[in-house]
C-alpha positions as CSV (number, residue, x, y, z in Angstrom):
1,M,0.0,0.0,0.0
2,N,1.4,3.4,-1.0
3,K,1.7,5.7,2.0
4,T,3.5,8.6,0.4
5,I,2.4,12.2,1.1
6,F,3.8,15.4,-0.5
7,I,4.2,18.5,1.7
8,S,4.9,21.6,-0.4
9,G,5.8,25.0,1.0
10,G,8.7,27.2,2.1
11,G,10.6,30.3,1.2
12,T,10.6,31.5,4.8
13,G,10.6,29.8,8.2
14,G,6.9,30.7,8.6
15,H,6.0,28.3,5.8
16,L,8.8,25.8,6.2
17,F,8.5,24.9,9.9
18,P,4.7,24.1,9.8
19,A,5.6,21.7,6.9
20,I,8.3,20.0,9.0
21,S,6.0,19.7,12.1
22,I,3.2,18.1,10.1
23,G,5.6,15.8,8.3
24,S,7.2,14.7,11.5
25,E,3.8,13.8,13.0
26,L,2.7,11.9,9.8
27,I,5.9,9.8,9.9
28,K,4.8,8.5,13.3
29,H,1.8,7.1,11.4
30,N,4.2,5.3,9.0
31,F,3.8,7.6,6.1
32,S,6.6,8.4,3.7
33,I,7.0,12.2,3.4
34,I,8.4,14.0,0.4
35,Y,8.9,17.7,0.8
36,I,8.7,20.1,-2.1
37,G,10.2,23.5,-1.9
38,S,12.0,26.2,-3.9
39,K,15.7,26.4,-4.9
40,Y,15.6,30.0,-3.6
41,G,14.1,29.5,-0.1
42,I,15.7,28.6,3.2
43,E,14.4,25.1,2.8
44,K,17.2,24.2,0.4
45,K,19.8,24.3,3.2
46,Y,17.4,23.0,5.9
47,F,16.4,19.9,3.9
48,N,20.1,19.0,3.1
49,E,21.3,19.6,6.7
50,N,18.5,17.4,8.1
51,N,18.7,14.7,5.4
52,L,15.0,15.0,4.5
53,K,13.8,13.6,1.2
54,H,12.9,16.5,-1.0
55,Y,12.6,18.1,-4.4
56,L,13.2,21.7,-5.2
57,L,11.3,23.7,-7.9
58,N,13.0,26.5,-9.9
59,I,10.3,28.9,-8.8
60,R,10.4,32.2,-6.9
61,G,7.9,34.9,-6.1
62,I,7.1,38.0,-8.1
63,Q,9.6,40.8,-7.1
64,R,7.6,43.9,-6.0
65,H,10.5,46.3,-5.7
66,I,11.9,48.0,-8.8
67,S,15.4,47.2,-10.0
68,L,17.2,45.8,-13.0
69,N,17.6,42.5,-11.2
70,S,13.9,42.3,-10.2
71,V,12.7,43.1,-13.7
72,F,14.9,40.2,-15.0
73,I,13.6,37.8,-12.3
74,N,10.0,38.7,-13.1
75,L,10.5,38.2,-16.9
76,L,11.7,34.7,-16.1
77,F,8.6,33.9,-14.0
78,P,6.4,32.4,-16.8
79,I,9.1,30.0,-17.9
80,R,9.9,29.0,-14.3
81,F,6.2,28.5,-13.6
82,I,5.7,26.2,-16.6
83,L,8.8,24.1,-15.8
84,S,8.0,23.8,-12.1
85,Y,4.4,22.8,-13.0
86,I,5.7,20.1,-15.3
87,K,8.1,18.9,-12.6
88,S,5.2,18.7,-10.1
89,I,3.3,16.5,-12.6
90,V,6.4,14.2,-13.1
91,L,6.7,13.8,-9.3
92,I,3.1,12.9,-8.9
93,I,3.3,10.3,-11.7
94,K,6.4,8.8,-10.1
95,Y,5.3,8.6,-6.5
96,K,1.5,8.6,-6.7
97,P,1.0,10.4,-3.4
98,K,-2.2,9.7,-1.3
99,A,-2.4,13.5,-0.5
100,I,-0.7,16.8,-1.1
101,I,-0.5,19.3,1.8
102,G,0.4,22.9,1.1
103,T,1.8,25.2,3.8
104,G,2.3,28.3,1.8
105,G,5.0,30.2,0.0
106,Y,5.7,30.3,-3.7
107,A,6.7,26.6,-4.0
108,S,3.4,25.5,-2.5
109,G,0.9,26.2,-5.2
110,L,2.0,24.3,-8.2
111,P,2.1,20.8,-6.6
112,L,-1.4,21.5,-5.3
113,I,-2.7,22.6,-8.7
114,A,-1.2,19.5,-10.3
115,G,-2.7,17.3,-7.6
116,I,-6.2,18.6,-8.4
117,C,-5.7,17.6,-12.1
118,F,-4.9,14.0,-10.9
119,K,-7.8,14.0,-8.5
120,I,-5.5,13.7,-5.5
121,P,-6.8,15.1,-2.2
122,I,-5.2,18.4,-1.5
123,M,-5.2,20.2,1.9
124,I,-3.8,23.6,2.9
125,Q,-2.5,24.8,6.2
126,E,-3.2,28.5,6.3
127,Q,-1.2,30.3,9.0
128,N,-2.4,33.9,8.7
129,S,-5.6,35.7,9.6
130,I,-6.0,36.8,6.0
131,P,-5.8,33.8,3.6
132,G,-3.0,33.9,1.1
133,L,-3.4,33.9,-2.6
134,I,-3.1,30.1,-3.0
135,T,-5.7,29.5,-0.3
136,R,-8.1,31.9,-1.8
137,K,-7.8,30.5,-5.3
138,L,-8.0,26.9,-4.3
139,N,-10.5,27.4,-1.5
140,K,-13.3,25.4,-3.2
141,R,-11.0,22.7,-4.6
142,T,-9.5,21.6,-1.3
143,K,-10.5,18.7,0.8
144,K,-9.7,20.6,4.0
145,I,-8.1,23.9,5.1
146,F,-6.5,24.1,8.5
147,L,-6.7,27.6,10.0
148,G,-4.2,29.3,12.4
149,F,-6.8,31.9,13.3
150,K,-10.5,31.3,14.3
151,E,-11.6,34.5,12.5
152,T,-10.4,33.2,9.1
153,K,-13.3,30.7,9.0
154,K,-15.7,33.6,8.2
155,I,-13.9,34.1,4.9
156,L,-13.4,30.5,3.7
157,N,-15.6,27.5,2.9
158,Q,-17.2,25.0,5.3
159,R,-14.3,22.6,4.9
160,S,-12.0,25.0,6.8
161,I,-11.2,23.9,10.3
162,Y,-9.6,25.9,13.1
163,T,-6.7,24.0,14.4
164,G,-4.1,26.6,15.4
165,N,-0.7,26.8,13.8
166,P,1.8,23.9,14.1
167,I,4.9,24.8,16.1
168,R,8.3,23.2,16.2
169,E,8.2,19.9,17.9
170,N,11.4,20.7,19.9
171,L,10.0,23.9,21.3
172,K,10.1,23.6,25.1
173,K,9.8,26.0,28.1
174,H,12.8,26.3,30.4
175,D,13.6,28.3,33.6
176,V,14.2,31.9,32.8
177,D,17.2,32.4,35.1
178,L,18.9,29.2,34.0
179,S,18.3,30.0,30.3
180,K,19.9,33.4,30.7
181,E,23.0,31.9,32.4
182,K,23.3,29.2,29.6
183,L,23.4,32.0,27.1
184,G,25.9,34.0,29.1
185,F,23.6,36.7,30.4
186,N,23.2,38.1,33.9
187,K,20.1,36.5,35.4
188,N,19.4,39.6,37.5
189,K,19.1,42.0,34.5
190,K,16.3,42.3,31.9
191,M,17.0,40.6,28.5
192,I,15.3,41.6,25.2
193,L,15.2,39.1,22.4
194,I,15.1,40.7,18.9
195,I,14.0,38.4,16.1
196,G,13.1,39.4,12.5
197,G,11.9,36.1,11.2
198,S,14.1,33.5,9.7
199,Q,15.9,36.0,7.5
200,G,16.2,39.0,9.8
201,A,14.6,42.4,9.5
202,R,16.6,45.3,8.1
203,A,14.4,48.2,9.4
204,I,14.4,46.8,12.9
205,N,18.1,46.0,12.8
206,Y,19.0,49.5,11.7
207,Y,16.8,51.2,14.3
208,I,18.3,49.2,17.1
209,Y,21.8,49.8,15.8
210,D,21.2,53.6,15.6
211,N,19.6,53.7,19.1
212,I,21.8,51.2,20.9
213,H,22.6,53.9,23.5
214,F,19.0,53.6,24.7
215,F,19.5,49.9,25.6
216,K,22.9,50.5,27.2
217,K,21.6,53.4,29.2
218,N,18.8,51.4,30.7
219,D,21.1,48.4,31.3
220,F,19.1,46.0,29.1
221,Q,20.8,42.9,27.7
222,I,20.1,42.0,24.1
223,Y,20.0,38.7,22.3
224,W,19.8,39.8,18.7
225,Q,19.1,37.6,15.6
226,C,20.0,40.0,12.8
227,G,20.1,37.7,9.8
228,F,23.0,37.2,7.5
229,N,22.5,40.3,5.3
230,D,23.1,42.8,8.1
231,L,25.6,40.8,10.2
232,K,28.7,42.7,9.1
233,K,27.2,46.0,10.1
234,I,25.6,44.9,13.3
235,S,28.7,43.1,14.5
236,K,30.5,46.4,14.8
237,I,28.7,46.7,18.2
238,K,31.1,45.4,20.8
239,D,29.5,44.8,24.2
240,D,29.4,41.8,26.5
241,T,25.7,42.4,27.3
242,I,24.7,42.4,23.6
243,K,24.9,39.0,21.8
244,I,24.6,39.1,18.0
245,T,23.9,36.1,15.8
246,P,22.6,35.7,12.2
247,F,20.4,32.7,13.1
248,I,19.3,31.2,16.4
249,K,19.2,27.4,16.4
250,D,17.9,26.8,19.9
251,M,14.8,29.0,20.0
252,S,13.5,27.2,23.2
253,L,16.5,28.6,25.1
254,A,16.2,32.1,23.4
255,Y,12.5,32.4,24.1
256,S,12.8,31.1,27.7
257,A,15.5,33.6,28.6
258,A,13.7,36.7,27.3
259,D,11.8,39.1,29.5
260,L,10.5,40.9,26.3
261,V,10.6,40.0,22.6
262,L,10.7,42.3,19.6
263,S,9.5,40.5,16.6
264,R,7.9,40.7,13.2
265,A,4.2,39.5,13.2
266,G,4.3,36.4,11.1
267,A,1.7,33.8,12.1
268,I,4.2,31.2,13.2
269,S,6.2,33.7,15.3
270,I,2.9,34.6,17.0
271,S,2.0,30.9,17.6
272,E,5.5,30.2,19.1
273,L,5.4,33.3,21.3
274,S,1.9,32.4,22.5
275,F,3.0,28.9,23.3
276,M,6.1,30.2,25.2
277,K,3.9,32.8,27.0
278,K,6.1,35.8,26.1
279,A,5.5,39.6,26.5
280,T,5.9,40.8,22.9
281,I,6.1,44.0,20.9
282,F,5.3,43.2,17.3
283,I,6.6,45.3,14.4
284,P,4.7,44.1,11.3
285,L,6.4,43.9,8.0
286,P,4.8,46.6,5.9
287,S,5.3,44.7,2.6
288,A,3.7,41.5,3.8
289,A,1.2,40.2,1.3
290,D,-2.3,41.6,2.0
291,N,-0.8,43.4,5.0
292,H,-1.4,40.2,6.9
293,Q,1.2,40.8,9.5
294,E,-0.4,44.1,10.7
295,I,-3.8,42.4,10.7
296,N,-2.3,39.5,12.7
297,S,-0.8,41.7,15.4
298,K,-3.7,44.2,15.6
299,Y,-6.0,41.3,16.3
300,L,-3.9,40.3,19.3
301,E,-3.5,43.9,20.4
302,Q,-7.3,44.3,20.6
303,K,-7.2,41.4,23.1
304,N,-4.5,43.1,25.1
305,A,-2.2,40.2,24.2
306,C,0.7,42.3,22.7
307,I,1.8,45.7,21.6
308,S,1.8,46.4,17.9
309,I,3.9,49.3,16.4
310,N,4.0,50.2,12.8
311,Q,7.5,50.3,11.3
312,D,7.0,53.9,10.2
313,N,6.6,54.9,13.9
314,L,9.9,53.4,15.0
315,G,11.7,56.8,14.8
316,K,9.1,58.6,16.8
317,G,10.2,57.2,20.2
318,T,7.2,54.9,20.4
319,L,9.2,51.7,20.7
320,Q,11.4,53.1,23.5
321,K,8.4,54.3,25.4
322,E,6.7,50.9,25.2
323,I,9.8,49.0,26.1
324,L,10.2,51.0,29.3
325,N,6.5,50.8,30.1
326,I,6.6,47.0,29.9
327,L,9.9,46.2,31.5
328,N,9.6,48.7,34.4
329,N,6.3,47.3,35.4
330,K,6.0,43.7,36.4
331,K,2.2,43.7,36.2
332,N,2.4,44.8,32.5
333,I,4.7,41.9,31.7
334,E,2.5,39.4,33.5
335,Q,-0.7,40.7,31.8
336,L,0.8,40.4,28.3
337,E,2.1,36.9,29.1
338,K,-1.3,35.8,30.4
339,N,-3.2,37.2,27.5
340,I,-1.0,36.0,24.7
341,E,-1.0,32.4,26.0
342,Q,-4.7,32.3,25.2
343,F,-3.8,32.1,21.5
344,S,-1.7,29.0,22.0
345,N,-3.0,25.7,20.7
346,K,-0.6,23.1,22.0
347,N,-2.1,20.2,20.1
348,S,-2.4,21.9,16.7
349,T,-0.1,19.5,14.8
350,K,-1.8,16.4,16.1
351,T,-5.2,17.9,15.3
352,I,-4.1,18.6,11.7
353,V,-2.7,15.1,11.2
354,N,-5.8,13.5,12.6
355,E,-7.9,15.5,10.1
356,I,-5.5,14.4,7.3
357,L,-5.9,10.8,8.3
358,K,-9.7,11.1,8.2
359,A,-9.6,12.7,4.7
360,I,-7.5,10.0,3.0
């Protein structure tokens, strides 16, 4: 009996890590998982490092900024689209998967579309409060859609199910003081974790860099994931209380040690921070598709579960004011921690997999 399932998605950690979580749980049910991603996403390195069976499509998203390079990339899009679609068909013919699960990103859509043509059950894990393009277009053709936000059900068909977003299987809560000490921080001082998603966030990086005196003056320690693109610039800061890294492998330790987190508002970041019960200031990415990051964070802010600050307001002193307001008042920290935890669904991955098993 063929027990192969395709999981397509990637580009960023927000699409990749749900795919890995779902795949890991399906393997426990004796399924063979084949991941499909893009040659241009972070999944290429991740799949190879973790020895996961995979195929990479020569597809990348439409470039929205204007430059000679982006124009060239966009001109190649139709050719890459056709070739990637053909490769998806070839893979389906070769492996005859029982189902195809999409987790978003520009590598997600073509295997799903090809699956429809072969009458293979397709399912989508939609992380954001506003459904992405693939989810909207394939809404009526999917067997099931697994939602990260309850509110999204109002937009999609009756086959959509609120499950919460999958989080990394190895994400665990540790003691705050011990975590600080393991990372080389002083357990008696406040520590701020700065994360900009799997690839860093330039606007946040540059703001912190230009205003580093504020953090030093207030004796705040910083654990700073700046991404690879800005590492050279950010690494010019030399201070024992500021630890800079392009990528954090042990997020359990990083989250556990933090008194406050500054983060983009991707759906998976929100889910992980909810699970870890962390006071958070979200700075949504303005260029996110359909402005979903701002909508994500504003939804939580309405429930007093976070602080949301627009990137354009960073230079107006708003961020510094909110940091002081939170870290100088224990009650504010505790209230944010309590409220954000309500958005955590600890069994989301198992719920999704149980629904997949019912559908196939």
